[in-house]
ZAKEGU-423182 format. One line per 10 residues: number of its first residue (from 1); their letters; for each residue x, y, z of N, C-alpha, C. Coordinates in Angstrom, 1 decimal, padded with zeros to 4 digits, m for minus. Layout:
N
NUM> a> X:Y:Z:X:Y:Z:X:Y:Z; ...
//
This chain:
172
1> xxxxxxxxxx> 073.3:099.2:103.0:073.1:098.7:101.3:073.2:099.7:100.6; 073.1:100.5:100.5:073.4:101.7:099.7:075.4:101.7:099.8; 076.0:101.4:100.2:077.7:101.0:100.0:077.6:099.9:099.4; 076.7:099.2:099.7:076.7:097.6:098.3:076.7:098.6:097.0; 075.2:098.4:096.9:075.2:099.4:096.0:076.3:099.8:095.1; 077.3:100.8:095.6:078.2:101.8:095.5:079.3:100.5:094.8; 079.5:099.8:095.8:080.3:098.4:095.6:079.9:098.3:094.5; 079.0:097.8:093.5:079.0:097.2:092.6:079.3:097.9:091.5; 078.9:099.6:091.8:079.0:100.4:090.5:080.1:100.0:090.1; 080.7:100.1:088.5:081.3:100.6:088.0:081.1:101.8:087.1
11> xxxxxxxxxx> 081.9:102.7:087.2:081.7:103.8:086.2:081.9:103.0:084.7; 082.9:102.8:084.4:083.0:102.5:082.5:082.1:101.6:082.4; 080.7:101.0:082.7:079.7:100.6:082.5:078.8:100.7:082.5; 079.6:102.3:082.8:077.7:102.9:083.1:077.2:104.2:081.4; 076.1:102.9:081.1:076.0:103.0:079.8:076.1:105.5:079.6; 075.3:106.0:080.3:075.1:106.8:080.7:077.0:107.8:080.4; 077.0:107.6:081.1:078.8:107.8:081.7:079.4:107.6:079.8; 079.0:106.3:079.0:080.2:106.0:077.9:079.0:106.8:077.1; 078.2:107.2:077.1:077.2:107.9:075.9:077.7:109.3:076.0; 077.4:109.7:076.4:077.6:111.7:076.7:079.6:111.3:076.1
21> xxxxxxxxxx> 080.5:110.5:076.8:081.4:110.8:075.9:082.0:110.4:074.4; 081.4:108.9:074.3:081.6:108.7:072.7:080.7:109.7:072.3; 079.4:110.5:072.2:079.1:111.5:072.3:080.1:113.2:071.1; 080.2:112.4:072.6:082.0:114.3:072.7:083.4:114.0:072.1; 083.2:112.5:071.7:084.3:112.0:070.3:084.0:112.3:069.1; 082.8:111.5:068.7:082.3:111.7:067.7:082.3:113.5:066.9; 081.5:114.9:068.3:081.3:115.5:067.7:082.6:116.9:068.0; 083.5:116.4:068.9:084.8:116.9:068.6:085.5:116.7:067.4; 085.5:115.3:066.9:086.1:114.5:065.3:085.5:115.1:064.5; 084.6:116.4:064.3:083.6:116.4:063.4:083.2:115.1:062.3
31> xxxxxxxxxx> 082.5:114.3:063.6:082.3:113.1:062.7:080.7:112.5:061.9; 080.3:114.9:062.0:078.9:115.0:061.6:079.4:115.5:060.2; 080.1:115.1:059.9:081.0:115.8:058.2:081.6:114.8:057.9; 081.8:114.2:058.2:082.9:112.9:057.4:082.7:111.4:058.7; 082.6:110.8:057.9:082.8:109.4:059.6:083.4:108.7:059.5; 084.0:108.7:060.7:084.6:108.5:061.9:085.0:106.6:061.1; 086.1:106.0:060.9:086.4:104.8:060.3:086.9:103.6:061.4; 085.5:102.9:060.9:086.1:101.6:062.2:086.5:101.8:063.5; 085.0:102.0:064.1:084.4:101.6:065.7:085.5:101.7:066.6; 086.1:100.0:066.4:087.2:099.8:067.3:088.3:100.3:068.1
41> xxxxxxxxxx> 088.7:101.9:067.2:089.4:103.4:067.7:088.3:103.4:068.3; 087.4:103.8:068.9:086.8:104.2:069.9:087.5:103.8:071.5; 087.6:102.9:071.5:088.3:102.6:073.2:089.6:103.3:073.2; 089.9:103.2:072.2:091.5:104.1:072.8:091.6:105.7:072.7; 089.9:106.2:071.8:090.1:107.6:072.2:088.9:107.6:074.0; 088.7:106.6:074.3:087.4:106.4:075.2:088.3:106.4:076.4; 089.1:105.8:076.6:090.0:104.8:077.6:091.3:106.3:077.3; 091.3:107.6:076.9:092.6:108.9:076.6:091.2:110.0:077.2; 090.0:110.1:076.9:089.6:110.8:077.7:089.0:111.0:079.4; 088.7:109.9:079.5:088.3:109.3:081.2:088.9:109.9:082.0
51> xxxxxxxxxx> 090.2:110.7:081.6:090.4:111.8:082.7:092.0:112.7:082.8; 092.4:113.7:083.0:092.9:114.8:082.6:094.9:113.7:082.8; 094.7:112.3:083.7:095.8:112.4:083.8:096.4:111.1:082.4; 094.5:110.6:082.3:094.9:109.4:080.8:095.2:110.1:079.3; 094.9:111.6:079.3:095.8:112.5:078.2:097.2:112.3:078.6; 097.4:113.0:079.9:098.9:113.4:079.8:099.7:112.2:079.5; 099.2:110.6:080.1:100.1:109.4:080.0:099.8:109.2:078.5; 098.5:109.6:077.6:098.1:110.0:075.9:099.4:110.6:075.2; 100.0:111.0:075.9:101.0:112.3:075.1:102.3:112.2:075.1; 102.4:112.1:076.8:103.5:110.1:077.0:103.9:109.4:076.3
61> xxxxxxxxxx> 103.3:108.9:075.8:102.9:107.3:075.0:103.7:107.8:073.5; 102.8:109.3:072.6:102.7:109.1:071.5:104.3:110.2:071.4; 104.6:110.8:071.7:105.7:111.9:072.4:107.1:110.0:072.2; 106.9:109.4:072.7:107.4:108.6:073.4:109.0:108.5:073.8; 108.0:108.8:074.7:108.9:109.5:076.3:109.8:108.4:076.8; 110.6:108.8:077.5:111.4:107.1:078.3:110.2:106.4:079.1; 109.2:105.0:079.2:108.9:104.8:080.3:109.5:104.0:081.3; 108.7:104.0:081.9:109.7:103.6:082.9:108.8:102.0:083.8; 109.1:101.1:084.3:108.9:100.1:084.7:106.8:100.6:085.0; 106.4:101.0:085.9:105.2:101.4:086.0:104.5:102.6:084.9
71> xxxxxxxxxx> 105.1:102.8:084.2:104.2:103.2:082.6:104.2:102.1:082.3; 105.2:101.0:081.6:105.2:100.0:080.8:104.2:099.6:081.7; 103.4:099.0:082.6:102.7:098.3:083.7:101.5:099.5:083.2; 101.1:100.9:083.2:100.2:101.8:082.8:099.9:101.5:081.5; 100.6:101.4:080.7:100.8:101.1:079.0:100.2:099.7:078.9; 099.5:098.3:079.5:099.5:097.9:079.6:097.9:097.4:079.8; 097.3:098.6:080.9:096.3:098.9:081.5:095.7:099.6:081.0; 096.0:100.5:079.9:095.2:101.3:079.4:095.1:101.0:077.6; 095.9:099.8:077.4:095.8:099.0:075.7:094.7:098.0:076.2; 094.3:096.7:077.6:093.4:096.5:077.8:092.4:096.7:077.9
81> xxxxxxxxxx> 091.7:097.7:078.1:091.2:098.4:078.7:090.4:099.0:077.6; 091.5:099.3:076.8:090.7:100.0:075.4:089.8:099.2:074.6; 090.6:097.6:074.6:090.0:096.8:074.4:088.8:096.4:075.0; 087.9:096.3:076.1:087.8:095.0:076.6:086.5:096.3:075.9; 086.8:098.1:076.0:085.7:098.9:075.7:084.5:098.6:075.0; 085.9:097.7:073.5:084.8:098.4:072.4:083.8:097.6:072.2; 083.4:096.6:073.3:082.0:095.3:073.1:080.8:096.7:074.0; 081.4:097.5:074.8:080.6:098.1:075.2:080.1:099.1:074.8; 080.8:099.9:073.6:081.4:101.0:072.5:079.7:100.1:071.3; 080.2:099.1:070.9:079.1:099.1:070.4:078.0:098.7:070.4
91> xxxxxxxxxx> 077.7:098.4:071.7:076.4:098.3:072.0:075.8:099.2:072.6; 076.5:100.9:072.9:076.4:101.9:072.9:075.5:102.1:071.9; 076.7:102.6:070.7:076.4:102.4:069.4:075.2:102.2:069.0; 074.0:101.1:068.7:073.7:100.1:068.9:072.0:100.7:069.2; 072.4:101.5:070.3:071.2:102.3:070.9:072.0:103.5:070.5; 072.1:104.3:070.7:072.4:106.0:069.5:071.8:105.3:068.1; 072.2:104.5:067.9:071.7:104.1:066.3:070.2:104.3:066.5; 069.6:103.2:067.0:068.2:103.0:067.0:067.1:104.8:068.0; 068.0:105.3:068.5:067.6:106.8:068.8:068.0:107.7:067.9; 068.3:107.5:066.7:068.8:108.4:065.4:069.7:110.0:066.0
101> xxxxxxxxxx> 070.6:109.3:066.6:072.0:110.8:067.4:072.9:110.1:066.0; 073.2:108.6:065.3:074.5:108.0:064.7:074.0:107.2:063.7; 074.8:106.8:062.4:074.4:106.3:061.6:075.4:105.2:061.7; 075.5:103.9:061.7:076.6:102.8:061.4:076.2:102.4:060.2; 077.7:102.8:059.0:077.2:101.8:057.6:078.9:101.3:057.7; 078.6:099.6:057.3:079.5:099.4:056.9:080.9:099.3:055.9; 081.7:099.4:055.9:083.2:099.8:054.7:082.8:098.5:054.3; 082.5:098.1:052.9:083.3:097.0:051.7:084.2:097.1:052.0; 085.5:098.2:051.4:086.9:098.8:051.4:087.6:097.9:052.4; 087.5:098.0:053.9:088.3:098.4:055.3:087.7:097.2:055.9
111> xxxxxxxxxx> 086.7:096.4:055.0:085.5:095.6:056.1:085.1:096.4:057.8; 084.8:097.9:057.9:084.4:097.7:059.3:083.6:098.4:059.5; 083.2:098.8:060.5:081.9:099.5:060.5:082.4:101.4:061.2; 081.7:102.1:060.8:081.8:103.7:060.6:080.9:104.0:061.4; 081.0:105.3:061.8:080.5:105.4:062.5:080.2:107.1:062.2; 078.3:107.7:062.1:078.6:109.2:061.2:077.9:110.3:062.5; 078.3:110.7:063.2:076.9:111.8:063.9:076.1:112.2:063.9; 075.0:111.9:063.9:073.5:112.8:062.8:073.0:113.8:063.9; 072.5:114.5:063.3:072.4:115.8:064.3:070.6:115.5:064.5; 070.3:115.7:066.2:069.3:115.8:066.6:069.4:116.5:067.8
121> xxxxxxxxxx> 067.8:117.1:067.8:067.9:118.3:069.2:068.0:117.5:070.5; 068.5:116.2:071.2:068.6:116.3:071.9:069.7:116.6:072.9; 071.2:115.7:071.5:072.2:115.8:071.4:073.1:117.8:071.6; 072.2:118.9:070.5:072.2:119.5:070.5:071.7:120.2:072.7; 071.1:120.1:073.0:070.5:120.1:074.1:071.7:120.2:074.8; 072.5:119.1:075.1:074.0:118.7:075.7:074.3:119.8:075.4; 074.6:120.0:074.1:075.7:121.1:073.6:075.2:122.5:074.4; 074.3:122.5:074.4:073.6:123.4:075.2:073.7:124.3:076.2; 073.5:123.0:077.2:073.9:123.1:078.7:075.6:122.6:078.8; 076.4:122.6:078.6:077.5:122.3:078.6:077.6:121.5:079.2
131> xxxxxxxxxx> 077.0:120.5:078.9:077.4:119.2:079.7:078.5:118.7:078.6; 078.7:118.9:077.9:080.1:118.0:077.0:081.5:118.9:076.9; 081.9:120.1:077.6:082.3:121.0:077.3:083.7:120.7:077.8; 083.6:120.3:079.2:084.7:119.2:079.4:086.0:118.0:078.7; 084.4:117.6:078.3:085.1:115.6:077.3:085.3:116.8:076.5; 084.9:117.8:075.4:085.5:117.8:074.7:086.4:118.3:074.2; 087.1:118.8:075.2:088.5:120.2:075.5:089.0:119.0:075.2; 089.5:117.4:075.6:090.1:116.3:075.9:090.0:115.7:074.8; 088.5:115.9:074.0:088.6:115.2:072.6:089.7:115.9:071.7; 089.7:117.5:071.7:090.2:118.2:070.9:091.8:117.9:070.8
141> xxxxxxxxxx> 092.6:117.6:072.7:093.9:117.5:072.7:094.0:116.3:071.7; 092.8:115.6:072.3:093.7:114.0:071.1:093.8:114.2:069.9; 092.4:114.5:070.0:092.3:115.3:068.3:093.7:115.6:068.0; 094.6:116.9:068.1:095.5:117.4:068.3:097.2:116.8:068.0; 096.6:115.3:069.1:098.2:114.5:069.4:097.9:114.3:068.6; 096.9:113.1:067.2:097.2:112.3:066.6:095.4:112.7:065.2; 096.9:113.6:064.5:096.4:114.0:063.3:095.3:113.0:062.6; 094.2:112.9:061.9:093.9:112.2:061.2:093.2:111.1:061.9; 092.6:110.8:063.4:092.7:109.8:063.6:091.0:109.1:063.6; 090.1:109.6:062.7:089.1:109.6:062.2:089.1:108.6:061.3
151> xxxxxxxxxx> 090.3:108.7:060.1:090.3:108.2:059.3:091.7:106.6:059.6; 092.3:106.7:060.6:093.6:105.8:060.6:092.9:104.5:060.6; 093.8:103.6:060.3:093.2:102.4:060.6:093.4:102.0:061.9; 092.9:100.8:062.4:092.9:100.9:064.0:094.1:100.5:063.6; 095.4:099.2:063.4:096.4:099.2:063.7:097.5:099.7:063.7; 097.3:100.6:062.5:098.2:102.5:062.6:098.4:103.0:064.0; 097.0:103.0:064.5:096.6:103.8:065.5:097.2:103.3:067.1; 097.4:102.0:067.3:097.8:100.9:068.2:098.9:101.3:067.9; 100.4:100.7:066.3:101.7:101.3:066.5:102.1:102.9:067.0; 101.1:103.5:066.7:101.2:105.1:066.8:101.8:105.8:068.7
161> xxxxxxxxxx> 100.5:104.6:069.2:099.8:104.9:070.7:101.1:103.6:071.4; 100.5:102.8:071.2:101.4:102.1:072.0:102.8:101.6:071.5; 104.1:101.8:069.9:104.4:101.1:069.3:104.2:099.0:069.2; 104.6:099.4:067.8:104.8:098.1:067.2:105.3:097.1:068.1; 106.6:096.7:068.8:106.5:095.3:069.5:105.6:095.7:070.4; 105.2:096.5:071.4:104.1:095.7:071.5:103.0:095.5:072.3; 102.6:096.2:070.8:101.0:095.3:070.3:101.2:094.8:070.5; 101.8:094.2:069.4:102.3:092.5:069.3:102.3:091.2:069.8; 103.0:092.5:071.4:103.5:090.9:072.0:102.2:090.8:073.2; 101.2:092.2:073.6:100.1:092.3:074.2:099.2:091.3:073.4
171> xx> 098.7:091.3:072.1:098.2:090.5:071.6:098.4:089.0:071.9; 099.6:089.3:072.2:099.9:087.3:072.0:098.8:086.7:073.3
//
């Protein structure tokens, strides 16, 4: 019975896992000072910080290194997984808002939803227990790779990471 439960478990859909990753992203990007514009970009960042391998691959994508056929497939998977993450991220953000850990605001100018990290005792406990250290370090790497990620538009971020031609092909 235990093996059947393990087979049904999908790490990417574990809300605790995603909550920890999102809080790490928001903390590393100083979203307690200024909001993270357009929560949909969190899908790309979340996909990047899931593993050290993904961080290395993101570096390769951003520096426009020559991609072989396997890397092209991996880039498509990275893009698709980041898009699929968005619906789960939205649910987790609504939960975090109810827990008074984040504030969601609608931007009339860009017609998107911005995320601001709020001070909370529960979050401070996570930081003190060093649970977020590995994720924070990965987020700092992403922050160095993509300056102004907090304020970039989604389309600009996608073009910067995946390239203009690739995103337009994949979205169709």
